[in-house]
C-alpha positions, 0 to 999 in steps of 0.5 A, a space after each residue: 499500500 502507498 501513502 495515498 491508498 493508506 490515507 484514504 483506508 484510514 480516512 474511510 475507517 474514521 468515517 466508519 467509526 464516526 458513524 457508528 458512534 454517533 448511532 451508538 450514543 443514540 441508543 443509549 440512555 446515559 452517557 458516562 465514561 464507561 459508556 463511551 469508552 465501551 461504544 468507541 471501541 466497538 465502534 472503532 471495531 465495527 469500523 475496521 470489520 466494515 472496512 475490510 467486508 467492503 475491500 473483501 467484496 470489491 475484490 481490493 
């Protein structure tokens, strides 16, 4: 992977993470530190999985 591809992949994961994190915040009732840490961690895991799934489907 060259620098441009790495930057693009990082940006895609960041966008997925932001969308999934916002979705997590919509569905929880109280926002405390533990919920933010868990939500951010799970959203990051989901973002990496979504990026990998998209790459697998597109054949890249």
